[in-house]
C-alpha positions in Angstrom: -34.5 43.6 -0.2 -36.5 43.7 -3.7 -38.4 46.7 -4.9 -41.6 44.6 -4.9 -41.2 43.4 -1.1 -40.4 46.9 0.0 -43.6 48.4 -1.7 -45.6 45.3 0.0 -44.3 46.2 3.5 -44.9 50.1 2.9 -48.5 48.9 1.6 -48.9 46.8 4.9 -47.7 49.8 7.0 -49.9 52.0 5.4 -53.0 50.1 5.8 -52.3 49.1 9.6 -51.4 52.4 10.8 -53.2 54.8 8.5 -50.3 56.9 7.1 -46.4 56.2 6.5 -43.4 58.8 6.7 -40.7 58.4 5.0 -38.1 58.8 7.7 -39.8 56.0 9.6 -39.9 53.7 6.7 -36.3 54.3 5.7 -35.1 53.2 9.3 -37.5 50.2 9.2 -36.6 48.9 5.7 -33.0 49.9 5.9 -32.9 51.7 3.0 -32.1 55.3 2.0 -35.1 58.0 2.2 -34.7 58.7 -1.5 -35.2 55.1 -2.2 -38.6 55.1 0.3 -39.5 58.4 -2.1 -38.9 56.7 -5.0 -41.0 53.4 -3.7 -43.9 55.9 -2.7 -43.9 57.9 -6.1 -44.1 54.7 -8.2 -46.9 53.4 -5.6 -48.7 56.5 -6.1 -48.3 56.5 -10.0 -49.9 52.9 -9.8 -52.8 54.6 -7.6 -52.2 52.5 -4.7 -51.6 55.5 -2.3 -51.6 59.3 -1.9 -48.3 60.8 -1.8 -48.1 63.7 0.8 -45.6 65.9 2.1 -43.3 63.7 4.1 -44.9 60.4 3.6 -48.2 58.7 2.3 -51.7 58.2 3.1 -54.3 55.6 1.8 -56.5 56.4 -0.9 -59.8 55.0 0.1 -61.6 56.5 2.7 -64.3 54.5 4.8 -67.7 55.1 3.7 -70.0 55.8 6.7 -73.6 55.9 6.0 -76.0 58.8 7.0 -77.7 56.9 10.0 -74.1 55.8 11.2 -73.0 59.3 11.2 -76.0 60.3 13.5 -75.7 57.7 15.7 -71.7 58.3 16.0 -71.9 62.0 16.5 -74.3 61.4 19.1 -76.9 63.6 17.5 -80.2 61.4 17.9 -82.9 62.8 20.0 -80.4 64.6 22.4 -79.5 66.9 19.3 -83.2 67.9 18.6 -83.5 68.9 22.2 -80.4 71.0 22.0 -81.9 73.1 19.0 -85.1 73.4 21.0 -83.3 75.2 23.7 -81.8 77.6 21.3 -84.9 78.4 19.5 -86.3 81.9 19.9 -89.4 82.1 22.2 -91.6 82.6 18.9 -90.1 79.7 17.3 -91.0 77.6 20.7 -94.7 79.3 20.8 -95.5 78.4 17.2 -93.6 75.3 16.3 -93.5 74.6 12.5 
């Protein structure tokens, strides 16, 4: 298998699973772990992934807007009620 083919498969696995592990890649691609490490280093230097101990992770992180984070966390009106319950009595008597 050519280097470019291996690297394309590595990037494909990385984007589908969110991370890749050297030992698993070596078994899947039927190459040595050193070969996978060299491929990961090459891809890291090209800015296509982030090399970490034992494997790699994608560079891009999903950007989630503020309002999407609020709804995903469930911190809508229920969060306000929860905060209101934990305020001291003085704060509840004299709201800001």
